[in-house]
N, C-alpha and C positions, 0 to 999 in steps of 0.2 A: 295304229294304236298309240305308239310313242309320240307321233306328231300330234295326235289328239290330246294327249296328256300335256305336252309342252304348250299347246295353245291355251290350256286352262291355267297354266302357271304364269299369269300376268298380274301385275299390280300387287294387291294384297296377298293373293295366294302364293306368289313368288316369294314375298317376304316371309310368310309363314313357313314355307318350305326351307328357305335359307336358315331361318332361326332354328327350325327343327334339326337341320344338319349340323349347325354350329353347336347345338346342345348335345345331340345324340352321338356324334362322331367321337368326341373325347370320352364320353361315358362308355361307348362300345370298345374303344381302344383300351381303356383302363380295365374293363371287365375281361377282355381277352387276355391281357398280360397279368391280370391280378388273380386269376383262378388257376388252380393246378400248378402252383409255383414249385411245389416239391417234386412233381413228376417231370416238369420241363427243364428247370434250371438247377437241378440238384447235383452236387458233386459228392460222390460217395466217400465216406471216411474223411471229410474235410475237417470237422471239429474233433479235437482230441476227447477220448473217453475220460472218465473220472480217474482211472488208473494211470493214464498217460499224463495227466495235467499235474501241476505243482500243488502240493498240499500246504496251505498257509499255517505256520505254527501258531498255536493259541496259548499253550501253557508256557510257563517260564522255563521249564526244563527243555521243552522243544525249541524255544527261541534260542536258548544258550547253545544247544547242540547245532542248530542251524548257523548261528554266528561262528562257532568254532569250525564248522565245515567250510564256511565261506572264507574265513581267515586262512585255513589250511590251503584251500585252492588258490587264494591270492599269493600266499608264500611260495607255493610250487611254481606259479606263473612267474613271479618275480625272480626266483632262482634260475628258472629256465632262460629268462630274458638276460640275466646277468651272465650266464654261461655263454649264450649266443654272442653277446657283446664282447666278452673276453676272447672268444674264438675269432671274431672278426678283427679285434684289435691285434691279436697275435698274427693273424694272416696278413693284415696290413703292414705290421712291423717286419714280417718275413719278406714281403714284397719290397718294402723300402730297403731292407738290408741287401737283397739280391740286386736291386737296381743300383744301389750305391757301390756294391762290389764290381758290377759290370762297368760303371763309369770310372772307377778307380784304376782299372787295368790299363 
């Protein structure tokens, strides 16, 4: 049966078959991967809910509150960074003093 079908695929019939495969294969591929995307490729709780996402301020008061909050966070970060730098500088100074006292003996 298959050999009978292959014998008929000669000349123009072969070209029609190849053209059909060239056209239908990508369409079938896209149909297979394009349907049921939510069931096949879904990651649960990937997108944040409205409560979890940021609310963009619209009113002037909300914008002012958000700016003051951002400035406060920036000041806290800057103070923490300055404390860390001061601690590192003090530690480096202590190590330098200890090393100098060892070489001076």
